[in-house]
C-alpha positions as CSV (number, residue, x, y, z in Angstrom):
1,M,0.0,0.0,0.0
2,H,2.8,2.4,0.9
3,D,4.3,1.9,-2.6
4,M,1.0,2.8,-4.2
5,Q,0.7,6.0,-2.1
6,T,4.3,6.9,-3.1
7,H,3.5,6.5,-6.8
8,L,0.3,8.5,-6.3
9,E,2.3,11.4,-4.9
10,I,4.8,11.2,-7.7
11,L,2.0,11.3,-10.3
12,L,0.3,14.3,-8.7
13,T,3.6,16.1,-8.5
14,E,4.4,15.4,-12.1
15,A,0.9,16.5,-13.2
16,E,1.3,19.8,-11.3
17,E,4.8,20.4,-12.9
18,C,3.4,19.8,-16.4
19,A,0.5,22.1,-15.7
20,L,2.9,24.8,-14.5
21,I,5.0,24.4,-17.6
22,S,2.0,24.6,-19.8
23,R,0.8,27.8,-18.1
24,R,4.0,29.7,-17.5
25,H,7.0,28.3,-19.3
26,A,6.1,26.8,-22.6
27,A,7.2,29.0,-25.4
28,D,4.7,28.2,-28.1
29,Q,1.1,26.9,-28.3
30,S,2.0,23.4,-29.3
31,K,4.2,22.9,-26.2
32,K,1.5,24.5,-24.0
33,E,-1.0,22.0,-25.4
34,L,1.5,19.1,-25.0
35,F,2.2,19.8,-21.4
36,A,-1.5,20.4,-20.6
37,D,-2.3,17.0,-22.2
38,L,0.5,15.4,-20.2
39,S,-0.9,16.9,-17.0
40,S,-4.4,15.7,-17.8
41,N,-3.2,12.2,-18.5
42,L,-1.1,12.1,-15.3
43,L,-4.1,13.2,-13.3
44,G,-6.2,10.5,-14.9
45,L,-3.6,7.9,-13.9
46,A,-3.5,9.4,-10.4
47,T,-7.3,9.0,-10.1
48,K,-7.0,5.3,-11.1
49,V,-4.3,4.8,-8.4
50,E,-6.5,6.5,-5.8
51,L,-9.3,4.2,-6.7
52,A,-7.1,1.2,-6.4
53,I,-5.9,2.3,-3.0
54,E,-9.5,2.8,-1.8
55,E,-10.5,-0.6,-3.1
56,R,-7.6,-2.3,-1.3
57,Q,-8.5,-0.4,1.9
58,D,-12.2,-1.5,1.6
59,R,-11.1,-5.1,1.1
60,S,-8.8,-4.9,4.1
61,N,-11.6,-3.6,6.3
62,R,-14.0,-6.5,5.6
């Protein structure tokens, strides 16, 4: 479980960094879109990891 939480935190950090690059540092529109898409994809993966953690916790509590 601890490993999944660690990976979740990494995904969320990477998503935030990509969002920041998209908003503030990307030089052209295509790079802004690329980093915005990466952020969105990473957030989607983070959501899946969160759900998996919750499912494991639910199974452990039974």
